[in-house]
C-alpha positions in Angstrom: -2.1 76.3 -35.4 -2.4 72.7 -36.5 -0.5 70.3 -34.3 1.5 67.4 -35.5 -0.5 64.4 -36.8 0.5 61.1 -35.3 0.5 58.0 -37.6 0.5 54.4 -36.3 0.8 51.3 -38.4 0.6 47.7 -37.1 0.9 44.5 -39.1 0.1 40.9 -38.3 0.5 37.7 -40.2 -2.4 35.4 -39.2 -3.6 31.8 -39.8 -7.2 32.5 -40.9 -8.3 33.7 -44.3 -9.6 37.2 -45.0 -13.1 35.8 -45.4 -13.0 34.1 -42.0 -11.6 37.2 -40.3 -13.8 39.8 -41.9 -17.0 39.1 -39.8 -15.1 39.7 -36.6 -12.7 42.5 -37.7 -15.4 44.4 -39.6 -17.8 44.1 -36.7 -16.4 47.3 -35.2 -19.1 47.3 -32.5 -17.6 44.1 -31.2 -14.0 45.1 -31.8 -14.4 48.4 -30.0 -16.0 46.6 -27.0 -13.3 43.9 -27.0 -10.5 46.6 -27.1 -11.9 48.6 -24.2 -13.6 51.5 -26.0 -16.5 52.9 -23.8 -20.1 52.6 -24.9 -21.2 55.4 -27.3 -24.4 57.4 -27.3 -26.2 58.8 -30.3 -26.7 62.6 -30.1 -29.0 64.9 -32.0 -27.4 67.0 -34.7 -28.4 70.2 -33.0 -30.3 71.5 -36.0 -27.4 70.9 -38.4 -28.1 68.8 -41.4 -26.0 65.6 -41.4 -26.0 63.8 -44.8 -24.9 60.5 -46.2 -25.0 58.5 -42.9 -23.0 61.0 -40.9 -23.7 60.8 -37.2 -23.1 62.8 -34.1 -21.8 60.6 -31.2 -20.7 60.9 -27.6 -18.7 59.0 -25.0 -17.0 59.5 -21.8 -13.4 58.4 -21.2 -11.5 58.9 -18.0 -14.0 61.5 -16.9 -13.7 63.5 -20.2 -16.7 64.1 -22.4 -15.9 63.4 -26.0 -18.2 64.4 -28.9 -17.6 63.9 -32.6 -19.1 63.8 -36.0 -18.5 60.5 -37.7 -18.2 60.1 -41.5 -19.8 57.0 -43.1 -17.6 53.9 -43.0 -16.1 53.0 -46.4 -15.3 49.4 -47.2 -14.8 46.7 -49.8 -15.7 43.3 -48.4 -13.5 41.4 -47.4 -10.5 43.6 -48.3 -10.6 46.8 -46.3 -12.6 49.3 -44.3 -12.1 52.7 -42.7 -13.7 55.7 -41.1 -13.0 59.4 -40.4 -14.0 61.1 -37.1 -14.0 64.8 -36.6 -14.1 65.6 -32.9 -16.1 68.5 -31.5 -14.6 68.2 -27.9 -11.9 66.4 -26.1 -8.1 66.2 -26.7 -8.3 64.9 -30.3 -9.2 67.0 -33.4 -9.4 64.3 -36.1 -8.9 60.6 -36.4 -8.8 58.3 -39.4 -8.7 54.5 -39.3 -7.9 52.1 -42.1 -7.9 48.3 -41.9 -6.6 46.2 -44.8 -7.0 42.4 -44.9 -5.2 40.5 -47.7 -4.1 36.9 -48.4 -0.7 36.2 -46.8 0.4 34.5 -50.0 -1.1 33.6 -53.4 -0.5 31.0 -56.0 -0.7 27.1 -56.1 1.8 26.8 -53.2 0.0 29.3 -51.0 -0.2 28.2 -47.4 -3.2 30.3 -46.7 -3.6 32.8 -44.0 -3.9 36.6 -43.9 -1.9 39.8 -43.5 -3.8 42.4 -41.5 -2.6 46.0 -41.6 -4.2 48.4 -39.1 -3.4 52.1 -39.4 -4.5 55.1 -37.3 -3.9 58.8 -38.1 -4.7 61.2 -35.2 -4.3 64.9 -34.9 -4.4 66.5 -31.4 -6.6 69.4 -30.6 -4.4 70.7 -27.7 -1.4 70.0 -25.5 -3.4 67.3 -23.7 -3.8 65.5 -27.0 -0.1 65.6 -27.6 0.3 63.5 -24.5 -2.9 61.4 -24.7 -2.6 60.2 -28.2 0.9 58.5 -27.8 -0.2 57.0 -24.5 -3.8 55.9 -25.4 -3.3 54.9 -29.1 0.5 54.2 -29.3 0.7 52.1 -26.1 -2.7 51.0 -24.7 -4.7 50.6 -27.9 -1.7 49.0 -29.7 -1.5 46.3 -27.0 -5.2 45.7 -27.0 -5.5 45.6 -30.7 -2.8 43.0 -31.0 -4.3 40.8 -28.3 -7.8 41.0 -29.7 -6.8 40.3 -33.3 -4.7 37.4 -32.2 -7.7 36.0 -30.3 -10.0 36.4 -33.2 -7.4 34.6 -35.4 -7.1 31.7 -32.9 -10.8 31.4 -32.7 -11.5 31.4 -36.5 -8.5 29.1 -37.3 -9.9 26.5 -34.9 -13.4 26.7 -36.1 -14.2 26.6 -39.9 -17.7 27.7 -39.0 -17.9 30.1 -36.1 -21.1 31.2 -34.4 -20.2 33.1 -31.2 -17.1 34.1 -29.3 -16.9 32.4 -25.9 -17.5 34.7 -22.9 -18.0 34.6 -19.2 -21.7 34.5 -18.4 -23.1 37.3 -16.3 -25.9 35.4 -14.7 -28.7 37.1 -12.8 -29.0 36.2 -9.1 -30.2 32.6 -9.2 -29.8 32.6 -13.0 -27.6 29.5 -13.3 -30.1 27.4 -11.2 -33.0 28.9 -13.2 -31.2 28.0 -16.5 -30.9 24.3 -15.4 -34.5 24.2 -14.0 -36.0 25.6 -17.2 -33.8 23.3 -19.3 -35.4 20.4 -17.5 -38.9 21.8 -18.1 -38.0 22.3 -21.8 -37.0 18.6 -22.1 -40.6 17.7 -21.1 -42.1 19.6 -24.1 -42.6 18.4 -27.6 -39.3 19.6 -28.8 -36.1 18.1 -30.3 -34.6 17.1 -26.9 -31.1 16.6 -28.4 -31.0 20.4 -29.1 -31.9 21.5 -25.5 -28.3 21.0 -24.2 -27.0 23.0 -27.1 -29.3 25.9 -26.4 -28.4 25.9 -22.7 -24.7 25.8 -23.5 -25.2 28.7 -26.0 -27.0 30.8 -23.3 -24.2 30.1 -20.8 -21.1 30.4 -23.1 -21.8 32.8 -25.9 -20.9 36.5 -25.7 -23.5 39.3 -25.0 -23.4 40.7 -28.6 -24.4 37.3 -30.0 -27.1 36.6 -27.3 -28.6 40.1 -27.7 -30.0 38.9 -31.1 -30.3 35.1 -31.3 -31.6 34.1 -34.8 -33.0 30.6 -34.8 -32.1 29.8 -38.4 -28.5 30.9 -37.8 -28.4 28.6 -34.8 -29.9 25.8 -36.9 -27.4 26.2 -39.7 -24.5 26.2 -37.2 -25.9 23.1 -35.4 -26.7 21.5 -38.7 -30.2 20.9 -37.4 -33.6 21.3 -39.1 -34.6 25.0 -39.0 -38.2 24.4 -37.9 -37.0 22.3 -34.9 -34.8 25.1 -33.7 -37.5 27.7 -34.2 -40.0 25.7 -32.2 -37.3 25.1 -29.5 -36.9 28.9 -29.2 -40.7 29.4 -29.0 -41.0 26.8 -26.3 -38.1 28.3 -24.4 -39.8 31.7 -24.6 -43.1 30.3 -23.3 -41.3 28.8 -20.3 -39.4 32.0 -19.5 -35.9 30.9 -20.6 -35.8 33.3 -23.6 -37.8 36.4 -24.6 -38.6 37.4 -28.2 -38.5 40.8 -29.9 -40.0 42.0 -33.2 -37.4 44.0 -35.2 -38.6 46.2 -38.0 -36.0 46.3 -40.8 -35.4 49.2 -43.2 -35.9 48.0 -46.8 -32.8 50.0 -47.9 -30.1 49.5 -45.3 -31.8 46.4 -43.8 -30.8 47.6 -40.3 -33.1 47.7 -37.3 -35.4 50.8 -37.6 -37.2 49.9 -34.3 -37.7 47.0 -32.0 -40.8 45.9 -30.0 -41.7 43.2 -27.5 -45.2 42.6 -28.9 -46.9 42.8 -32.3 -49.4 45.2 -30.7 -46.7 47.8 -30.2 -45.8 48.0 -33.8 -46.7 50.8 -36.2 -47.2 50.2 -39.9 -45.4 53.4 -40.8 -41.8 53.4 -39.7 -38.9 55.9 -40.0 -35.3 54.8 -40.5 -32.9 57.4 -39.1 -29.9 56.1 -41.0 -31.5 56.3 -44.4 -33.9 59.2 -43.5 -36.9 57.5 -45.1 -40.4 56.5 -44.0 -41.6 53.1 -45.1 -44.5 50.7 -44.6 -43.6 47.6 -42.7 -44.7 44.2 -44.0 -44.6 40.8 -42.4 -42.8 39.2 -45.4 -39.6 41.2 -45.2 -39.7 44.1 -42.8 -40.5 42.3 -39.5 -38.0 39.7 -38.1 -38.4 37.7 -34.9 -35.3 37.4 -32.7 -34.6 36.0 -29.3 -32.4 36.8 -26.3 -32.0 35.2 -22.8 -34.6 36.2 -20.2 -33.1 38.9 -17.8 -34.1 36.5 -15.0 -31.5 34.0 -16.3 -28.7 36.0 -17.8 -28.2 39.8 -17.9 -27.2 40.9 -21.4 -25.2 44.1 -22.1 -27.1 46.0 -24.8 -24.8 49.0 -25.2 -23.5 50.3 -28.5 -19.8 50.6 -29.1 -19.9 51.6 -32.8 -23.0 52.5 -34.8 -21.7 52.4 -38.4 -20.0 49.0 -38.5 -19.7 47.4 -42.0 -20.9 44.1 -40.5 -24.2 45.7 -39.6 -25.1 45.6 -43.3 -23.4 42.5 -44.6 -25.4 42.6 -47.9 -23.5 45.8 -48.9 -20.3 44.5 -50.4 -18.8 48.0 -51.0 -19.6 51.5 -49.7 -17.7 54.6 -50.9 -18.2 58.3 -50.3 -17.5 60.4 -53.4 -17.3 64.2 -53.6 -19.1 66.0 -56.5 -17.5 65.1 -59.8 -15.2 62.4 -58.2 -14.4 59.0 -59.5 -13.1 55.8 -57.8 -11.9 52.5 -59.2 -12.6 49.3 -57.1 -11.4 45.8 -57.8 -14.2 43.5 -56.4 -14.3 39.8 -55.8 -18.1 39.5 -56.4 -20.1 36.3 -56.1 -22.6 35.4 -58.8 -26.0 37.0 -58.5 -27.9 40.3 -58.8 -26.7 43.5 -57.4 -27.7 47.2 -57.3 -25.6 50.3 -56.9 -27.5 53.1 -55.2 -27.1 56.3 -53.2 -29.1 57.8 -50.4 -30.0 61.0 -52.3 -31.3 59.5 -55.5 -34.1 57.0 -56.0 -33.6 53.7 -57.9 -30.2 52.5 -58.8 -28.0 50.8 -61.4 -28.7 47.0 -61.5 -26.0 44.5 -62.2 -25.9 40.8 -62.9 -22.6 39.0 -62.0 -22.0 35.9 -64.1 -18.9 34.1 -65.5 -19.5 35.5 -69.0 -20.0 39.1 -67.9 -17.7 42.0 -68.7 -14.5 42.4 -66.7 -15.2 46.1 -65.9 -18.0 48.6 -65.9 -18.4 52.4 -65.4 -21.3 53.0 -63.0 -22.2 56.7 -63.4 -24.7 58.6 -61.4 -26.0 61.8 -63.2 -28.3 64.5 -62.0 -31.2 62.8 -63.9 -30.5 59.5 -62.1 -29.2 56.1 -63.1 -29.2 54.4 -66.5 -32.1 51.9 -67.0 -29.8 49.3 -68.7 -28.8 46.4 -66.5 -25.1 45.7 -66.7 -23.4 42.2 -66.7 -20.2 41.8 -64.9 -17.7 38.9 -64.4 -16.0 38.0 -61.2 -13.6 39.4 -60.2 -14.5 42.7 -61.8 -13.2 46.3 -61.9 -15.8 48.8 -61.2 -15.5 52.6 -61.8 -17.8 54.6 -59.6 -18.4 58.1 -61.0 -20.4 60.8 -59.3 -21.4 63.2 -62.1 -23.8 65.2 -59.8 -23.1 68.5 -58.1 -23.4 67.0 -54.6 -21.5 64.5 -52.6 -22.9 61.0 -52.9 -22.5 57.8 -50.8 -22.3 54.9 -53.3 -23.5 51.5 -52.0 -23.1 48.2 -54.0 -25.5 45.7 -52.5 -26.5 42.1 -53.1 -30.3 42.0 -53.8 -30.9 38.6 -52.3 -32.5 38.9 -48.8 -31.0 36.9 -46.0 -32.9 33.6 -45.8 -31.7 33.2 -42.2 -34.2 35.7 -40.9 -37.4 34.3 -39.2 -40.0 36.7 -40.7 -43.3 37.5 -39.0 -45.1 36.2 -42.1 -43.5 32.8 -41.5 -43.8 32.5 -37.7 -47.4 33.7 -37.5 -48.3 30.9 -40.0 -46.9 28.3 -37.7 -49.3 26.4 -35.4 -47.0 26.3 -32.4 -46.7 30.0 -32.4 -50.4 30.5 -32.5 -50.9 27.9 -29.7 -48.2 29.3 -27.4 -48.8 33.0 -28.0 -52.4 33.3 -28.9 -52.5 36.8 -27.4 -49.9 38.1 -29.9 -52.0 40.2 -32.2 -51.9 43.6 -33.9 -53.3 46.7 -32.5 -57.0 47.2 -33.5 -57.2 48.8 -37.0 -53.6 48.0 -37.9 -53.1 46.2 -41.2 -49.8 44.6 -42.3 -49.0 43.0 -45.7 -47.8 39.4 -45.2 -46.8 38.7 -48.8 -48.2 35.6 -50.5 -49.7 32.8 -48.5 -51.6 29.6 -49.3 -55.0 29.9 -47.8 -57.1 26.7 -47.1 -60.8 26.4 -46.3 -62.3 23.0 -45.5 -65.8 21.7 -44.5 -67.3 18.3 -43.9 -69.6 17.0 -46.5 -73.0 15.9 -45.2 -72.3 16.7 -41.6 -76.0 17.5 -41.0 -77.0 14.1 -42.2 -74.3 12.5 -40.1 -75.8 14.0 -36.9 -79.2 12.6 -38.0 -78.0 9.1 -38.8 -75.7 8.3 -35.9 -76.9 10.7 -33.2 -75.7 14.0 -31.9 -73.2 12.6 -29.3 -71.5 10.2 -31.6 -71.5 12.6 -34.5 -70.1 15.4 -32.4 -67.3 13.0 -31.3 -66.5 12.2 -34.9 -66.4 15.9 -35.8 -64.0 16.7 -33.0 -61.8 13.8 -34.1 -61.9 15.2 -37.6 -60.5 18.5 -36.2 -57.6 16.6 -34.6 -56.8 14.7 -37.7 -56.9 17.8 -39.9 -54.8 19.8 -37.4 -52.2 17.1 -37.2 -51.9 17.1 -41.0 -51.7 20.9 -41.1 -49.0 21.0 -38.3 -46.9 18.3 -39.9 -46.7 20.4 -43.1 -45.8 23.5 -41.2 -49.1 25.3 -41.4 -51.5 26.7 -38.8 -55.2 26.7 -38.1 -56.4 30.3 -38.1 -59.9 29.5 -36.9 -62.8 27.1 -37.0 -66.4 28.0 -38.0 -68.8 25.2 -37.2 -67.4 22.2 -39.0 -65.2 24.4 -41.3 -61.5 25.2 -40.9 -59.4 28.1 -42.2 -55.7 27.4 -42.3 -52.6 29.1 -43.7 -49.4 27.8 -45.1 -46.3 29.6 -46.5 -46.0 27.2 -49.5 -48.9 25.8 -51.6 -47.3 22.4 -51.9 -47.5 22.0 -48.1 -51.2 22.9 -48.1 -51.9 20.4 -50.9 -50.1 17.6 -49.2 -51.7 18.2 -45.8 -55.3 18.2 -47.3 -54.8 15.1 -49.4 -53.4 13.2 -46.4 -56.2 14.4 -44.1 -58.8 13.4 -46.7 -57.3 9.9 -47.0 -57.2 9.3 -43.3 -60.8 10.6 -42.7 -62.2 8.4 -45.5 -60.5 5.3 -44.0 -62.3 5.4 -40.7 -65.2 3.1 -39.6 -67.6 5.9 -40.4 -66.0 7.6 -43.4 -65.9 11.3 -43.5 -65.5 13.3 -46.6 -63.6 16.6 -46.4 -64.3 19.3 -48.9 -61.2 21.5 -49.4 -59.9 24.3 -51.5 -56.5 26.1 -51.7 -55.7 29.5 -53.2 -52.4 31.3 -53.1 -51.8 35.1 -53.2 -51.1 38.3 -51.2 -52.8 38.7 -47.9 -53.2 41.4 -45.2 -52.8 40.5 -41.5 -55.3 42.1 -39.0 -56.7 41.4 -35.6 -60.2 40.0 -35.4 -61.8 38.8 -32.1 -58.4 39.4 -30.4 -56.7 36.9 -32.6 -54.3 37.3 -35.6 -56.3 36.9 -38.8 -56.1 37.6 -42.5 -58.3 39.3 -45.1 -58.2 40.4 -48.7 -59.2 39.0 -52.1 -57.1 35.9 -51.7 -59.1 35.0 -48.6 -62.4 35.7 -50.3 -61.5 33.5 -53.3 -60.1 30.7 -51.1 -63.3 30.6 -49.0 -65.3 29.8 -52.1 -63.2 27.0 -53.5 -64.2 24.6 -50.9 -67.8 24.7 -52.2 -66.5 23.4 -55.6 -65.0 20.3 -53.9 -66.8 16.9 -53.8 -65.2 15.8 -50.6 -62.8 13.3 -52.3 -60.7 16.0 -54.1 -58.9 19.2 -53.3 -59.9 22.2 -55.6 -56.9 24.4 -56.3 -56.6 27.7 -58.1 -54.3 28.6 -61.0 -51.5 30.1 -58.7 -51.4 26.8 -56.8 -51.5 24.7 -59.9 -48.7 26.7 -61.5 -46.5 26.7 -58.5 -43.2 24.9 -59.4 -43.1 22.9 -56.2 -46.7 21.7 -56.7 -46.0 20.7 -60.3 -42.9 18.8 -59.3 -44.5 17.1 -56.4 -47.5 15.9 -58.5 -45.1 14.6 -61.1 -42.9 12.6 -58.8 -45.6 10.9 -56.7 -45.5 7.1 -57.0 -49.3 7.1 -56.4 -50.8 8.7 -59.4 -53.1 11.7 -59.0 -55.9 12.9 -61.3 -55.5 16.6 -61.9 -58.6 17.7 -63.8 -59.3 21.2 -65.0 -62.6 22.9 -64.3 -64.0 26.3 -65.0 -66.3 28.0 -62.6 -67.7 31.2 -61.4 -67.5 32.0 -57.7 -70.1 33.8 -55.6 -69.2 37.5 -55.3 -67.0 37.2 -58.5 -69.9 36.7 -60.9 -68.2 38.5 -63.8 -64.9 36.6 -63.5 -64.2 33.2 -64.8 -61.7 31.1 -62.7 -59.5 28.3 -63.9 -59.6 25.7 -61.2 -58.3 22.1 -60.9 -59.5 19.1 -59.0 -56.7 17.0 -57.5 -57.7 13.5 -56.4 -56.2 10.0 -56.0 -57.0 7.4 -58.6 
């Protein structure tokens, strides 16, 4: 027989807004840890087919083994979230959790704050459950929930922008002394020294869940510091042994971590995401993120999981709802302006939306057996959305923002940074592996008349001038955030994320080289386009048509100009920069054929100072 279902409801009036509380309350991995829930383990489904992000999980509490099947979390950010768990063993048969966060008051006289309602429904499996549920949930959990939520509120109310909860550091033996010693060593490097104490304090004071995945750009935004300075600080800290880095491969659908590796060499191009049950090809531009954590020799970080389906794991998904076949659901959503997509796991594609002030106040988003409508809908904010599952199967609807998080340090970006290449020259892909890196600005340079220079001033003096030219060119490249990939004789191949940075670096280097006592003329070309990352001669390198074209542009240069291709010339940043310069530039079009591309005519431009 079915036993009585217990229902518990707790309510708190808090100082912080729903938007401030959501990142902590909806991070159920953190909340479960902070309220004393044991770490969970993922279990295989035993041959059963689990759909729509259902998972089989396991934990041990008070010596009892507890297994359950977890439904996918449902949520509307930042209003409410909930989950259903169906237990396969232990004293509980089913449990349902619902958390609602609403403004405490509204209107022009509102004092701000939030009202949080936390509800739990639990049905016992046996007589032990009749005793355990009132004790564990009604007494112990109730007390812990209240204390944790109050602590979150005090923390967010005192800090308009929060980065990490304070915690007591679990230093390794000798770790505190090692932290201070490595901090002193870090101060001696070419880093922003004012940021070193902040990093040391973060390593000592932040909680384990934050430190397990330190993201340099998140740190930079919190510190209000230049992003590149913080990234280079983390790279130096890794080189010295204070931090260690990890490459995380992100699923293109859920954007969660599909796998994690300590080196580039360990990564596979083809990756499987268990949550979405898809295989995908990883690329450096979006799929591979570099994160950091303290070295185990300094501080030991707890890497356990306490919840695997937290809404905060996928913050780009603003609403997730599970609908049975033929079901409908109405949601009232406070959407930000931008582009969105509604999708499900079982059907490709999705319904695209644009949220703008003049959009419609409501929309019906209907999934049929033949898929989604092609028409893009326009919605206002806030908006009323009707999800309708017109298929014969259950569907998990996800409404996601399409913009990718710009706080991620991608592999494409960091491998195009000179400091990374200098400090971690052994970081390369496995032989034969090829990763797309998106679009890069590729630079090739060469000295004009270097052979004549050796003849005129002698080998020793000329060689010294050539070496000096490398230093001047590298300095200009590094200043603009680029990296030297390799040198071939007097020639240099370099890479930049942005075409305008490449153009500025080359023009500056040309000017400085031409002003010396023995003027040098640097021939240079820039092309922008998609590239493939590979390993050549045990170093990270690039290949593809973009590289082949860029290598031939330098030959069109006279040594007093930079030859650029149409993708560089048409780049908005390049156009704006050339327009705003106080020193006028000549931008002259030329048409040319390039070796190896004899049947193709290229539109090129010479950029030079007056």
